[in-house]
Steps between C-alpha positions, in 0.01 A plus 500: 500500500420464131137588564600825672725596207220427254254712702746790518572476127129502414444801727782690328351418160155619609645819647697563181187454288307736726765771473528458123125523450483810721774672301336409168156616607625834635687569178190409298282735707753780471523463123145606411309785660168423665271680257188356661600641837570841346156507341340399828676782685386748237140381538517520879645851479220610269242351735651679800493830311135439409410431865687811617309712251170352619586542871578874505141623463392264779779618731420865437126452558559309825741770623249777421222302672706448817595868516137600439371269773757625753419866417127429529552339842717792613252768393198308627662477846568877495143576394355275770694667783 
């Protein structure tokens, strides 16, 4: 019976330490802002904007090419018949 009480007491102590460390770590993380994460998000946002700017000419040229090919096929079929 004593062994069971000792096991339960040690489990309560371990659980108490776990809860205390969780509370302390969350308060420590909440105290200071994550400046590194903010800088990373700014860099990713700038990279996305750069890629968007580079992609628009490609999208427009592909759209014009597809329309041109479909019109060529349409008029070539009319001319052949």
